[in-house]
C-alpha positions in Angstrom: 0.0 0.0 0.0 1.3 3.4 -1.0 1.8 6.2 1.7 -0.8 8.9 1.8 -0.2 12.0 -0.4 1.7 14.6 1.5 3.4 17.9 0.6 7.0 17.4 -0.5 9.1 16.7 2.6 11.4 19.3 3.9 14.5 17.2 3.3 13.9 17.6 -0.5 14.2 21.3 -0.2 16.6 22.0 2.6 20.3 22.2 2.0 23.3 24.1 3.3 23.1 26.1 0.1 19.5 27.1 -0.7 18.0 27.0 -4.1 17.2 30.2 -5.9 14.4 32.2 -4.3 10.8 31.9 -5.2 9.6 33.8 -8.4 6.2 34.5 -7.2 6.8 38.3 -7.1 8.1 38.1 -10.8 5.1 36.1 -11.9 2.7 38.6 -10.2 4.2 41.5 -12.1 4.4 39.5 -15.3 0.6 38.7 -15.1 -0.1 42.3 -14.4 1.7 43.4 -17.4 0.0 40.7 -19.6 -3.3 41.6 -18.1 -2.9 45.3 -19.1 -1.7 44.2 -22.6 -4.7 42.0 -23.1 -7.0 44.8 -21.8 -5.8 47.7 -24.1 -4.8 45.8 -27.1 -7.2 44.1 -29.6 -6.7 40.4 -29.8 -8.1 37.7 -32.1 -11.1 35.6 -31.2 -10.2 32.6 -28.9 -9.6 29.5 -31.0 -8.8 31.3 -34.2 -5.4 30.5 -35.9 -4.2 34.1 -35.1 -4.9 33.6 -31.4 -2.9 30.3 -31.4 0.0 32.0 -33.1 0.0 34.7 -30.4 -0.1 32.2 -27.7 3.0 30.4 -29.1 5.0 33.6 -29.2 3.8 34.4 -25.7 4.9 30.8 -24.6 8.4 31.4 -25.9 8.6 34.9 -24.1 7.7 33.4 -20.7 11.0 31.4 -20.4 13.3 32.2 -17.4 16.6 30.5 -16.9 16.5 31.0 -13.2 13.2 29.2 -12.8 14.5 26.1 -14.7 17.7 26.3 -12.5 15.7 26.3 -9.3 13.7 23.3 -10.4 16.8 21.3 -11.2 18.5 22.4 -7.9 15.6 21.2 -5.9 15.2 17.9 -7.8 18.9 17.0 -7.3 19.5 17.8 -3.6 19.3 14.1 -2.9 19.6 10.8 -4.9 16.2 9.4 -5.8 16.6 5.8 -7.0 13.2 4.3 -7.9 11.5 2.5 -5.0 13.1 4.5 -2.3 11.7 7.2 0.1 13.9 9.9 -1.7 12.2 8.9 -5.0 8.8 9.3 -3.4 9.8 12.8 -2.2 10.7 13.7 -5.7 7.4 12.4 -6.9 5.7 14.6 -4.4 7.7 17.6 -5.7 6.5 17.2 -9.2 2.9 16.3 -8.2 2.5 19.4 -6.1 4.1 21.7 -8.6 1.6 20.5 -11.1 -1.2 21.1 -8.6 0.2 24.6 -7.7 0.0 25.4 -11.4 -3.8 24.8 -11.1 -3.5 21.8 -13.5 -5.7 18.7 -13.3 -3.2 16.3 -11.6 -3.2 12.7 -10.6 -0.9 9.8 -10.1 -1.0 6.1 -11.2 0.8 3.5 -9.2 2.1 0.0 -10.2 3.9 -2.8 -8.4 7.1 -3.8 -10.0 10.1 -5.9 -9.3 13.2 -3.8 -8.6 16.7 -4.8 -7.8 19.2 -3.3 -5.2 22.7 -4.3 -4.0 23.4 -5.7 -0.6 27.2 -6.4 -0.7 30.0 -6.5 -3.2 33.7 -7.1 -3.0 36.6 -7.5 -5.4 40.1 -8.6 -4.5 43.0 -8.9 -6.9 45.8 -11.4 -6.5 48.9 -10.6 -8.5 51.8 -12.9 -9.7 54.2 -11.5 -7.2 51.9 -12.6 -4.3 50.5 -9.1 -3.5 46.8 -8.3 -3.2 44.6 -5.3 -3.5 41.1 -5.1 -2.1 39.4 -2.5 -4.3 37.0 0.3 -3.0 34.0 -0.1 -5.5 32.4 3.2 -4.9 33.3 6.6 -6.2 36.0 8.9 -4.6 35.3 9.1 -0.9 34.4 12.5 0.4 32.8 13.6 -2.8 29.9 11.3 -2.7 27.0 11.4 -0.1 26.3 8.5 2.1 22.8 8.0 0.6 24.1 7.3 -2.9 23.5 3.7 -3.9 26.9 1.8 -4.4 27.7 1.0 -8.0 25.9 -2.2 -9.2 24.1 -3.8 -12.1 20.3 -4.0 -11.4 19.1 -7.6 -11.9 22.5 -9.2 -11.7 22.2 -12.5 -9.9 24.2 -13.0 -6.6 27.3 -15.0 -7.0 31.1 -15.3 -6.5 34.0 -16.3 -8.6 37.7 -17.0 -8.0 39.5 -17.1 -11.4 42.0 -15.6 -13.7 41.0 -12.4 -15.7 40.7 -12.1 -19.4 40.4 -8.7 -21.2 37.6 -9.0 -23.9 37.7 -5.5 -25.3 33.9 -4.6 -26.0 32.8 -8.2 -25.4 31.4 -8.6 -28.9 31.3 -11.7 -30.9 34.3 -10.5 -33.1 36.2 -9.8 -30.0 35.9 -13.5 -28.9 36.9 -14.5 -32.4 40.1 -12.4 -32.1 40.9 -14.0 -28.7 40.3 -17.4 -30.2 42.8 -16.6 -33.0 45.3 -16.0 -30.1 44.4 -19.3 -28.5 42.7 -17.6 -25.5 39.5 -19.0 -24.0 37.4 -17.3 -21.4 35.8 -20.5 -20.2 36.1 -20.6 -16.4 37.5 -17.0 -16.2 36.3 -13.6 -15.0 36.1 -11.3 -18.1 36.8 -7.6 -18.0 35.2 -5.4 -20.8 35.1 -1.8 -21.6 31.9 -0.1 -22.5 31.2 0.6 -26.2 31.3 -1.1 -29.5 27.5 -1.0 -29.9 26.8 -3.8 -27.4 24.5 -3.1 -24.5 25.5 -3.7 -20.9 23.2 -6.7 -20.8 24.4 -7.8 -24.1 28.0 -8.0 -22.9 26.9 -10.2 -20.0 24.7 -12.5 -22.1 27.5 -13.1 -24.6 30.1 -13.7 -21.8 27.8 -16.2 -20.2 27.4 -18.2 -23.5 31.2 -18.3 -23.8 31.6 -19.9 -20.3 32.7 -16.9 -18.3 32.0 -17.1 -14.5 31.5 -13.3 -14.0 31.7 -9.9 -15.9 33.4 -6.7 -14.9 32.6 -3.7 -17.0 34.2 -0.3 -17.1 33.7 3.0 -18.9 36.7 5.0 -20.1 37.0 8.5 -18.7 36.9 12.0 -20.0 38.8 13.8 -17.2 38.5 17.3 -19.0 34.6 17.3 -18.3 34.5 16.2 -14.7 34.3 12.5 -15.4 37.3 11.2 -13.4 36.5 8.5 -10.8 33.0 7.8 -11.6 31.4 4.3 -11.8 28.5 3.6 -14.2 25.6 2.0 -12.8 22.8 0.4 -15.0 20.5 -2.6 -15.6 21.3 -5.8 -17.3 17.7 -7.1 -17.5 16.6 -8.1 -21.0 13.4 -6.5 -22.4 11.2 -3.6 -21.0 8.5 -3.4 -18.4 8.0 -5.2 -15.1 9.5 -8.7 -15.5 6.7 -10.3 -13.6 4.0 -8.9 -15.9 5.5 -9.2 -19.4 3.0 -7.7 -22.0 0.3 -6.6 -19.5 0.1 -3.9 -16.7 1.0 -4.9 -13.1 -2.1 -3.4 -11.5 -3.5 -4.4 -8.0 -5.2 -7.7 -8.1 -3.8 -8.5 -11.5 -1.8 -11.5 -12.9 1.7 -11.9 -11.5 4.3 -14.5 -12.8 6.6 -16.2 -10.3 10.3 -15.7 -10.1 10.8 -19.3 -11.5 8.5 -18.9 -14.4 10.4 -19.4 -17.7 9.2 -16.1 -19.1 10.8 -14.3 -16.1 13.9 -16.4 -15.9 15.0 -15.7 -19.5 14.8 -11.9 -18.7 17.8 -12.1 -16.2 21.4 -13.2 -16.7 22.8 -16.3 -15.1 26.3 -15.0 -14.2 27.0 -12.0 -11.9 28.4 -8.7 -13.1 29.5 -5.4 -11.6 30.7 -2.1 -12.8 34.2 -0.8 -12.1 35.9 2.6 -12.1 38.4 3.2 -14.9 41.2 3.3 -12.3 40.4 0.0 -10.7 40.0 -1.7 -14.1 43.4 -0.2 -15.2 45.2 -1.7 -12.2 44.0 -5.2 -13.2 44.4 -4.8 -16.9 48.1 -3.6 -16.6 48.9 -6.6 -14.6 47.8 -9.1 -17.3 50.1 -11.5 -19.2 49.4 -13.7 -22.0 49.3 -12.8 -25.8 49.6 -9.2 -27.0 46.2 -7.4 -27.7 45.0 -7.6 -31.4 46.1 -4.8 -33.5 42.5 -3.4 -33.7 42.3 -3.2 -29.9 45.3 -0.9 -29.5 43.3 2.1 -28.9 42.5 0.6 -25.5 46.1 1.6 -24.4 46.7 -2.0 -23.2 49.3 -4.6 -24.2 48.1 -8.1 -23.1 44.8 -9.9 -22.9 45.5 -12.6 -20.3 44.4 -15.0 -18.9 46.0 -14.0 -15.8 48.4 -14.4 -14.2 46.2 -12.0 -12.1 43.3 -13.6 -10.4 40.3 -12.0 -8.7 38.0 -13.0 -5.8 34.7 -11.6 -7.0 31.5 -11.5 -4.9 28.1 -9.7 -5.4 25.0 -10.1 -3.4 21.9 -8.4 -4.5 18.1 -8.6 -3.7 15.0 -8.2 -5.8 12.2 -6.4 -4.2 8.6 -5.6 -5.2 8.1 -2.0 -4.8 5.4 0.6 -5.7 6.3 2.9 -8.5 4.6 6.3 -9.2 3.6 7.9 -12.5 2.5 11.6 -12.2 0.2 13.3 -14.8 -1.0 16.9 -15.4 -3.9 17.0 -17.9 -5.0 20.1 -19.9 -8.4 19.3 -21.4 -8.9 20.2 -25.1 -11.9 22.5 -25.8 -12.9 20.9 -29.2 -11.3 17.5 -29.3 -10.8 16.4 -25.7 -10.5 12.8 -26.8 -7.4 13.4 -28.8 -4.1 13.3 -26.7 -0.8 15.0 -27.3 1.5 13.4 -24.7 4.8 14.9 -23.3 6.9 12.6 -21.1 10.1 12.4 -19.2 11.1 9.9 -16.4 12.0 11.3 -13.0 13.9 8.4 -11.2 17.8 8.5 -11.3 20.5 6.1 -10.4 22.0 9.0 -8.2 21.4 12.7 -8.2 20.3 12.7 -11.8 21.1 16.3 -12.9 21.4 15.4 -16.5 19.7 12.0 -16.5 16.8 12.6 -16.3 16.1 15.8 -14.3 17.3 18.3 -16.8 14.3 17.0 -18.7 12.1 17.0 -15.6 13.1 20.7 -15.0 12.1 21.4 -18.5 8.8 19.6 -18.2 8.0 21.6 -15.1 8.8 24.8 -16.9 6.5 23.9 -19.7 3.7 23.2 -17.2 4.4 26.6 -15.6 4.2 28.4 -19.0 1.1 26.5 -20.1 -0.6 27.5 -16.7 0.1 31.2 -17.5 -1.3 30.9 -21.0 -4.4 29.4 -19.6 -4.7 32.4 -17.2 -4.6 34.5 -20.3 -7.5 32.6 -22.0 -5.7 29.9 -23.9 -7.3 26.4 -24.1 -5.8 23.8 -26.3 -8.0 22.4 -29.1 -6.8 18.8 -28.2 -6.0 17.5 -24.8 -2.3 17.8 -23.6 -1.0 15.3 -21.0 2.3 15.9 -19.1 3.7 12.7 -17.8 6.4 12.1 -15.2 7.6 8.4 -15.4 9.1 6.3 -12.6 11.6 3.4 -12.8 12.8 4.1 -16.4 16.4 3.2 -15.3 15.3 -0.4 -14.5 13.9 -0.9 -18.1 11.2 1.8 -18.9 9.0 0.3 -16.2 6.6 3.2 -15.5 5.9 4.2 -19.0 5.6 0.6 -20.2 3.1 -0.4 -17.6 1.0 2.7 -18.3 1.0 2.0 -22.2 0.2 -1.6 -21.6 -2.7 -0.6 -19.4 -4.0 2.1 -21.8 -3.2 0.3 -25.0 -6.6 0.5 -26.8 -7.3 4.2 -25.9 -3.8 5.2 -27.0 -4.2 3.2 -30.2 -7.5 5.1 -31.0 -6.8 8.6 -29.5 -3.1 9.4 -29.1 -1.8 12.0 -31.6 1.8 11.9 -30.7 4.3 11.2 -27.9 7.1 13.8 -27.3 9.9 12.5 -25.1 12.7 14.3 -23.4 15.2 12.2 -21.2 18.5 13.7 -20.8 17.6 17.2 -22.0 21.0 18.8 -21.6 24.3 16.7 -21.8 26.4 19.3 -23.4 26.5 21.4 -26.8 24.7 20.5 -30.0 21.0 20.0 -30.8 19.9 16.4 -31.6 16.4 15.0 -32.4 14.9 11.7 -33.3 11.4 11.3 -34.7 9.1 9.2 -36.8 9.4 10.9 -40.3 6.0 12.5 -40.6 7.1 14.8 -37.8 10.4 15.8 -39.4 9.0 19.1 -41.0 7.3 20.2 -37.8 10.7 19.8 -36.0 12.5 21.8 -38.6 9.9 24.6 -38.5 9.8 24.8 -34.7 13.5 25.1 -34.5 13.4 28.1 -36.7 11.4 29.9 -34.0 13.6 29.1 -31.0 16.8 31.1 -30.2 20.0 28.9 -30.3 21.5 29.0 -26.8 25.1 29.0 -28.0 25.1 31.3 -30.9 24.0 34.9 -30.5 21.4 36.0 -33.1 20.8 32.6 -34.5 18.0 30.0 -34.3 18.5 26.4 -33.3 17.7 25.4 -36.9 20.5 27.6 -38.4 23.2 26.2 -36.0 21.7 22.6 -36.3 22.0 22.8 -40.1 25.5 24.4 -40.1 26.8 21.8 -37.7 25.6 18.8 -39.7 25.8 20.3 -43.2 22.3 19.2 -43.3 19.4 18.5 -40.9 20.0 15.1 -39.4 16.9 13.6 -37.7 17.6 10.2 -36.2 15.1 7.3 -36.1 13.7 5.8 -32.9 14.8 2.2 -33.3 16.6 1.9 -29.9 15.1 0.9 -26.6 16.9 3.4 -24.5 14.1 5.8 -23.3 10.4 6.0 -22.8 9.4 6.5 -26.4 10.0 2.8 -27.0 6.6 1.6 -25.6 4.7 4.3 -27.3 6.2 3.8 -30.8 7.4 0.2 -30.8 4.5 -1.4 -29.0 1.6 1.1 -29.5 2.4 2.7 -32.9 2.2 6.3 -31.7 4.2 8.9 -33.7 7.0 10.0 -31.5 9.8 12.6 -31.0 12.9 12.6 -28.8 15.1 15.7 -28.3 18.2 16.6 -26.4 21.3 18.7 -26.2 24.7 17.0 -26.3 25.5 13.6 -27.5 27.3 12.1 -24.5 28.4 13.2 -21.0 31.1 11.6 -18.9 29.3 11.3 -15.6 26.5 9.2 -17.1 24.9 7.0 -14.3 27.7 8.0 -11.8 27.4 9.8 -8.5 28.9 12.9 -10.2 25.8 13.5 -12.3 24.9 16.5 -10.0 23.8 20.0 -10.1 27.5 21.0 -9.6 28.4 19.2 -12.9 25.6 21.0 -14.7 26.5 24.4 -13.7 30.3 23.7 -14.3 30.1 21.7 -17.6 26.7 21.1 -18.9 24.8 24.3 -19.0 26.1 26.9 -16.7 23.6 29.6 -17.7 20.7 27.2 -18.3 20.2 28.5 -21.8 20.1 24.9 -23.3 17.5 24.0 -20.9 15.4 26.9 -22.0 15.9 26.0 -25.6 14.9 22.3 -25.1 11.7 23.4 -23.2 11.0 25.9 -26.1 11.2 23.2 -28.8 9.3 20.6 -26.8 6.5 22.8 -25.6 6.1 24.5 -29.1 5.9 21.2 -30.9 3.1 20.3 -28.5 1.3 23.5 -29.1 1.3 22.8 -32.8 0.0 19.3 -32.4 -2.6 20.4 -29.9 -3.8 23.6 -31.6 -3.3 23.2 -35.4 -6.7 22.7 -37.1 -5.0 20.1 -39.4 -2.4 17.9 -37.7 1.1 18.9 -39.1 1.9 15.3 -40.2 3.8 14.9 -43.5 3.6 11.3 -44.9 5.4 12.3 -48.1 8.4 12.8 -45.9 7.7 9.3 -44.5 7.5 7.8 -48.0 10.8 9.4 -48.9 12.4 8.1 -45.9 11.2 4.6 -46.6 12.5 4.8 -50.2 16.0 5.7 -48.6 15.7 2.7 -46.3 14.9 0.6 -49.4 18.0 1.9 -51.1 20.2 0.9 -48.2 18.6 -2.5 -47.9 19.2 -3.2 -51.6 22.9 -2.8 -51.1 22.9 -5.7 -48.6 20.9 -8.2 -50.6 21.7 -10.0 -53.8 19.4 -9.6 -56.8 17.7 -12.9 -56.4 15.8 -11.4 -53.4 13.0 -9.2 -54.7 12.3 -5.7 -53.3 9.3 -5.2 -55.6 6.7 -5.7 -52.9 8.4 -3.0 -50.8 8.8 -0.6 -53.8 5.2 -1.0 -54.8 3.9 -0.4 -51.2 6.0 2.6 -50.8 4.6 4.0 -54.0 1.1 3.5 -52.8 1.9 5.4 -49.5 3.4 8.3 -51.5 0.2 8.6 -53.6 -2.1 8.5 -50.5 0.2 11.1 -48.8 -0.1 13.4 -51.8 -3.9 13.0 -51.8 -4.0 13.7 -48.0 -1.8 16.7 -48.5 -4.1 18.1 -51.2 -7.1 17.5 -49.0 -5.5 19.3 -46.1 -4.8 22.3 -48.4 -8.4 22.4 -49.5 -9.8 22.2 -46.0 -7.3 24.7 -44.7 -9.0 27.4 -46.8 -12.5 26.4 -45.2 -11.4 26.3 -41.5 -14.5 28.3 -40.5 -16.9 26.5 -42.8 -19.2 25.1 -40.2 -20.0 21.7 -38.9 -19.6 19.9 -42.3 -16.0 21.2 -42.6 -15.4 20.3 -38.9 -16.4 16.8 -39.6 -14.1 16.6 -42.6 -11.2 18.0 -40.6 -11.9 15.5 -37.9 -11.9 12.6 -40.3 -8.7 13.8 -42.0 -6.9 14.2 -38.6 -7.9 10.8 -37.5 -6.4 9.3 -40.7 -3.2 11.2 -40.2 -3.1 10.0 -36.6 -3.8 6.4 -37.2 -1.6 5.8 -40.1 1.4 5.1 -37.9 -0.6 2.2 -36.3 -0.6 0.5 -39.7 3.1 -0.3 -39.3 2.4 -2.5 -36.3 2.2 -6.3 -36.7 0.1 -8.3 -34.2 2.7 -11.0 -34.1 5.5 -8.6 -33.6 9.3 -9.4 -34.3 10.2 -13.1 -34.2 11.4 -14.0 -30.7 10.5 -10.5 -29.4 6.8 -10.3 -29.8 6.4 -7.2 -27.6 8.1 -5.2 -30.3 5.4 -4.8 -32.9 6.6 -1.9 -35.2 8.1 -3.2 -38.5 9.7 -0.1 -39.6 11.5 1.1 -36.4 12.5 -1.2 -33.7 15.7 -2.8 -32.3 17.4 -5.4 -34.4 18.2 -8.6 -32.6 21.9 -8.5 -33.7 23.9 -5.5 -32.6 26.1 -5.9 -35.6 23.2 -5.3 -38.0 23.8 -2.6 -40.6 20.1 -1.7 -40.4 18.6 0.5 -37.8 15.2 0.2 -39.6 13.2 -2.9 -40.8 14.1 -4.9 -37.7 12.4 -8.0 -38.9 14.3 -8.0 -42.1 17.5 -7.2 -40.2 16.9 -10.2 -38.0 16.2 -12.5 -41.1 19.5 -11.4 -42.6 21.6 -12.1 -39.6 19.6 -15.0 -38.3 19.7 -17.0 -41.6 23.4 -16.9 -42.0 23.8 -20.7 -41.4 20.8 -21.7 -43.6 20.9 -23.1 -47.0 20.8 -20.3 -49.7 17.2 -21.3 -50.6 16.0 -21.1 -46.9 17.9 -17.9 -46.3 16.3 -16.2 -49.3 12.8 -17.5 -48.3 13.2 -16.1 -44.7 14.4 -12.7 -45.9 11.7 -12.5 -48.6 9.0 -13.3 -46.1 10.1 -10.5 -43.8 10.1 -8.1 -46.9 6.5 -9.1 -47.5 5.6 -8.5 -43.9 7.0 -4.9 -44.1 5.3 -4.4 -47.4 2.0 -5.4 -46.0 2.6 -3.1 -42.9 3.1 -0.1 -45.4 -0.1 -1.2 -47.2 -2.0 -1.1 -43.8 -0.6 2.4 -43.1 -1.6 3.5 -46.6 -5.2 2.1 -46.1 -5.4 4.0 -42.8 -4.2 7.3 -44.4 -6.8 6.8 -47.1 -9.6 5.9 -44.7 -11.4 3.6 -47.1 -12.3 0.0 -47.2 -11.2 -2.0 -50.3 
């Protein structure tokens, strides 16, 4: 049973150094100014296109760097790992801020299986007889006592006493290189460095299959940006969502699998693992003997791979606990289409203080809520409903968002316009965006209206284009943030935006407010820019009379994907079904564009036009659902999107058409005939998915 709702505890707000002072006085004077402006200046009728344009300009003008900074400061005063009291305090902080903005606010709770460390130790025994007992936490004196020790969530408890082998990134090709040197990892503890395209859990899974007893994993350092001495926490569970309710929500009184159920067991590794600091890993690695490292590993700075002669005594003890997780929602009801939902989401839980990951995004979400609240006081009401979502337990495998999507799957399928995700809003310089292709043009247009935080007098779009020599919008095929359940399971058009590609304190105890003000965004201009783009995209999707979806862009992107695919296949495999289906989508997209142009000139044409607008918008909204397949990807049925989803093989050259990618990699050992048949079948599946999307866009039965 969850504790009663209370105001945020004093501990969340109290600190030796206080957060910035309240801005109530500022807001009072701002509202007075806006009130006088509205009183003495003529303004368009509510709900007209002109009024929405005015509100968008007003939204951008309401940004304040100090407000975002104050949110982030308060959110990061204490660590807030999901399932802990500090996490509940942070939940309350977000909940009561939404309430104080006079937004319709509620929370939804689920039970989920989480994982915590109990004890870990690592002792190295060197060839000269000396030993070292490593400290496994970050630099003492710089880390608070309530920071969880570094660990891998869902690692099994276990111990090992064995020689060490360095396995580079722990990929299949790395094991082949070791084999060429006559080195086996069977019965050894393997030490890997992060990178190479393989996930944390993927490294452990592959090591397990090679006979390793345990895995040690380290991340290389960037000492110039405050990354020295950190240890990267993370999950090694396979899949997303609560492992005891795979594919359905874990609601009170609902079905729950047992820990010994085969569906649960396959989600967890069988050998233990733990993260190491670069310094500790370096001590072990430089003591190894054995063959010289392969030539293409030389960038590691190491000389030999082992095994041994260094041995380690490794022990990890963890516990899995069922805990309540809390999602928080603020709802702004639409005036004309309250049953159409524009959803903005960010997760709130963090491995430690979470200044970058994820609370730079939480601070931006709160600032958007504040600005929307002010717009509402000025008379704005969105045409469609906006939902602001604060997710819990993302770090454990997108648990909070996945449970909610699974619980609301039918309504989301029928009524969700788009999902707009921000996770690590600010990691450093440079604007990045990912999206489903029908939202590309909207992103471009919005970034033309938001000031670039790092270039005086320029817009984000101008700097974005100059940096990349072209606008580069990524595709959302990964399973690394909360867009995954919305797009890959529910087929909701999605966006993911952030500043900065990587940051050196990722998942460490140094992901703090101090790091943000020293390295990430000292003046909080990038936070303001992300909030501007995020909130403005949502305003367009909620207020435009015709949804700004461009399926011609989608068809062009699919043609590009087809061209890449053609370079990987021999000519005996036909791409004709794919080509024909894409051509059909392009024709339907052109018809929808022409219809939208016609209707936009009749926006005030009465009920008949309103019904036509509603019908067109529904078709634009629902077309993405056509790319879903009820059977999902083979062996990974939860992932149902056949255009964008994770390939089963990390070595795949495709970050689209995941079913085709799986057929290419999975059929390598088949006969030529069977291989071609497997790949051709997946091509047909994708072609049928595109045809379903085309039918949805047309809105007609055959």
